[in-house]
Every structure is written in structure tokens, then in C-alpha cells.
C-alpha positions as CSV (number, residue, x, y, z in Angstrom):
1,M,-31.7,-26.3,-9.7
2,S,-33.5,-25.7,-13.4
3,I,-32.6,-26.5,-16.7
4,F,-32.0,-22.6,-17.2
5,D,-30.0,-22.2,-13.9
6,R,-27.8,-25.0,-15.5
7,L,-27.5,-23.6,-18.9
8,N,-26.4,-20.0,-17.4
9,Q,-23.9,-21.6,-15.4
10,S,-22.4,-23.7,-17.9
11,S,-22.3,-20.8,-20.0
12,L,-20.6,-18.4,-17.5
13,N,-18.0,-21.5,-16.9
14,R,-17.3,-21.5,-20.5
15,S,-17.0,-17.7,-20.4
16,F,-14.4,-17.6,-17.5
17,E,-12.2,-20.5,-19.0
18,K,-12.0,-18.4,-22.1
19,L,-11.2,-15.5,-20.5
20,I,-8.7,-17.0,-18.4
21,K,-6.7,-18.9,-21.0
22,D,-5.9,-15.0,-22.4
23,E,-4.5,-14.3,-19.1
24,Q,-2.5,-17.2,-18.3
25,E,0.9,-16.1,-19.2
26,K,0.6,-12.4,-18.0
27,L,-0.7,-13.7,-14.7
28,Y,2.1,-16.2,-14.2
29,K,4.9,-13.4,-15.0
30,I,3.2,-11.0,-12.2
31,A,3.2,-13.8,-9.7
32,F,7.0,-14.9,-10.7
33,S,8.0,-11.4,-10.4
34,Y,6.9,-11.1,-6.5
35,V,8.1,-14.9,-5.7
36,K,10.9,-15.5,-8.0
37,N,10.2,-19.3,-7.9
38,E,8.5,-21.1,-10.5
39,Q,6.4,-23.5,-8.0
40,D,5.2,-20.7,-5.8
41,A,4.4,-18.5,-8.8
42,L,2.0,-21.5,-10.4
43,D,0.5,-22.0,-6.8
44,I,-0.3,-18.4,-6.6
45,V,-1.8,-18.1,-10.3
46,Q,-3.9,-21.3,-9.5
47,E,-5.0,-19.8,-6.0
48,A,-6.2,-16.9,-7.6
49,I,-7.6,-18.7,-10.6
50,I,-9.9,-20.3,-8.0
51,K,-10.7,-17.0,-6.1
52,G,-11.6,-15.3,-9.3
53,Y,-13.7,-18.4,-10.7
54,Q,-15.6,-18.3,-7.6
55,S,-16.4,-14.5,-7.6
56,F,-16.8,-14.5,-11.2
57,H,-20.8,-13.8,-10.9
58,K,-19.8,-10.8,-9.1
59,L,-18.1,-9.2,-12.0
60,D,-20.7,-6.7,-13.9
61,D,-18.5,-5.7,-16.6
62,K,-16.4,-8.5,-18.5
63,A,-14.5,-5.9,-20.2
64,Y,-12.7,-5.5,-16.9
65,F,-11.9,-9.0,-16.6
66,S,-8.0,-8.8,-16.8
67,T,-7.6,-5.7,-14.3
68,W,-10.0,-7.5,-12.2
69,M,-7.8,-10.9,-12.3
70,V,-4.5,-8.9,-11.8
71,R,-6.2,-7.4,-8.8
72,I,-6.8,-10.8,-7.5
73,L,-3.3,-12.1,-8.2
74,I,-1.7,-9.1,-6.6
75,N,-3.8,-9.6,-3.3
76,T,-2.8,-13.4,-3.6
77,S,0.9,-12.7,-4.0
78,I,1.1,-10.3,-1.1
79,D,-1.0,-12.6,1.0
80,F,1.5,-15.4,0.1
81,L,4.7,-13.3,0.9
82,S,3.4,-12.2,4.0
83,K,2.7,-15.7,5.2
84,K,6.0,-17.1,3.9
85,K,9.0,-14.7,4.6
86,D,11.6,-16.3,2.4
87,V,15.1,-15.7,0.9
88,I,14.7,-15.1,-2.8
89,K,17.9,-17.1,-4.4
90,L,19.9,-15.8,-7.5
91,D,19.9,-18.0,-10.4
92,P,23.6,-19.1,-10.9
93,D,23.0,-19.0,-14.8
94,W,22.3,-15.3,-14.8
95,L,25.9,-14.4,-13.7
96,K,28.5,-14.9,-16.7
97,S,32.1,-14.3,-16.9
98,G,33.3,-11.0,-18.4
99,H,34.2,-7.6,-17.2
100,Q,31.2,-5.9,-18.9
101,Q,29.0,-8.8,-17.4
102,E,30.5,-8.3,-14.3
103,Q,29.4,-4.8,-13.8
104,F,26.2,-5.3,-15.3
105,S,25.7,-7.9,-12.4
106,I,26.9,-5.3,-9.9
107,M,24.3,-3.1,-11.0
108,A,21.5,-5.5,-11.2
109,M,22.3,-6.5,-7.8
110,D,22.3,-3.0,-6.5
111,I,18.9,-2.6,-8.4
112,D,17.5,-5.7,-7.0
113,M,18.8,-4.9,-3.4
114,V,16.7,-1.4,-3.9
115,F,13.8,-3.4,-5.0
116,K,13.7,-5.5,-2.2
117,K,13.6,-2.7,0.3
118,L,10.5,-1.3,-1.3
119,K,7.4,-1.6,0.4
120,T,5.1,-4.0,-1.4
121,D,2.8,-1.5,-2.8
122,Q,5.7,0.4,-4.3
123,K,7.3,-2.9,-5.9
124,T,3.4,-3.3,-7.4
125,L,3.5,0.2,-8.9
126,L,6.8,0.0,-10.3
127,L,5.8,-3.7,-11.8
128,L,2.8,-2.4,-13.1
129,R,4.1,0.6,-15.0
130,F,7.6,-0.4,-16.1
131,Y,7.6,-4.2,-16.5
132,Y,4.0,-4.7,-17.7
133,G,3.6,-1.3,-19.3
134,Y,0.0,-0.5,-17.6
135,S,-0.7,3.2,-18.1
136,I,-1.7,5.3,-15.1
137,P,-5.1,5.1,-15.8
138,E,-5.0,1.4,-15.8
139,I,-3.2,1.2,-12.6
140,A,-5.7,3.2,-10.9
141,K,-8.4,1.1,-12.3
142,I,-6.4,-2.2,-10.9
143,L,-5.8,-1.0,-7.6
144,D,-8.6,1.1,-7.3
145,T,-7.1,4.0,-6.5
146,P,-7.8,7.6,-7.8
147,E,-5.0,8.5,-10.7
148,G,-3.6,11.4,-8.9
149,T,-2.7,9.0,-6.0
150,I,-1.0,7.0,-8.2
151,K,1.0,9.6,-10.0
152,S,2.2,11.1,-6.7
153,R,3.4,7.4,-5.1
154,L,5.1,6.6,-8.5
155,H,6.7,9.8,-8.2
156,R,7.9,9.5,-4.5
157,T,8.8,5.8,-5.3
158,L,11.0,6.8,-8.3
159,Q,12.5,9.8,-6.1
160,L,13.4,7.0,-3.6
161,V,15.0,4.6,-6.3
162,K,17.1,7.3,-7.6
163,E,18.2,8.6,-4.0
164,K,19.2,4.9,-3.3
165,L,20.9,4.3,-6.3
166,G,22.3,8.0,-7.1
167,T,25.8,7.5,-7.0
168,G,26.2,3.9,-7.0
169,G,29.9,3.9,-5.5
170,K,32.9,5.9,-6.8
171,H,32.6,4.5,-10.2
172,Y,29.6,3.3,-12.0
173,G,29.2,-0.6,-11.4
174,E,30.8,-0.6,-7.9
175,A,28.7,-2.1,-5.4
176,T,27.1,0.3,-2.8
177,K,26.7,-0.4,1.0
């Protein structure tokens, strides 16, 4: 290996390190939203960073680093979930006493139940659009899918969620079956 190759490799390493430091928190939040477990989320982020580092030389335009890493992370999360079919546990501190809190908890559990029943690609769309605030064009780039397809899938997913949550029992906040 020549000195120029070593210098070029060294600058690529520093570039990747700088870019990944800016993305760490976002990557963790996305991974956590998939697995709901701190250790698993950290493992997924670590694996995604390793995959990104190994393929960093293939990324032509560094301006797309963020969307490229999110795509790698999403794929890594989906792989992890398909390998490990595990029960997601509720955090006991999340549930608090009080009538309003009880209704909120029931509503949150209804939403969580509907969310768990969605397909992985539907969950990904909802998370990217509403939790992380990505625009339709950004989601299209991340998922490497035409914008029209993203819009129609998002619309169908929202309609499905609306149907499932539609009535919410006789009174709002009452558990549905």
C-alpha cells in the first residue's frame, strides 16, 4: 500500500467518524423505536455503523450520508427483528395513577396494539413521517422508492390505522377487542 493510499484511507476514516457523530442520537432513536430495548438498540446501531463503515467508500455523494445510514439502520433493525421474535415489555414507570392518566394509558395501549399489528414497511413509513418528521421526498430517498408510491402507501396505512382506532369502544378510552 502506497503512502497516498494510506493518507486517503486515513482521511476517509476521519470523514466517516465526523459524519457518524452527527447521526448517533438519531440512529439510536430509530433503532429503539423498532426494538424498544436499550441494549438491542445499541447493538443494532453498532452493527449498522460497522456496515456503513465497510461500505463508506461506495457512497458517492456525502450529502446523502444521513439518509444512507438511516436506510442501513432500518435494514439492520428489520433483520434483527426477523431473527429475534421477542415480546416487547411495557415500562412500568410509563403507567401512572389517576383517571386521566388511565384513559391516556388505555389509548396508548390501543395505539401500540394497532402499531404492533402493522407490517414492518408500514411501521417504517409512520415512524419516518410522523416521529422523525421526514418529508415525503426524504422518505422516498431513504427507502429508494418513488414519491407517489410513498404517498399511496402512507395514505393506505393511515386509513388502516384510522379504521382500527375508529371507535375505540363505546366511550373514548375504553379498551377495544
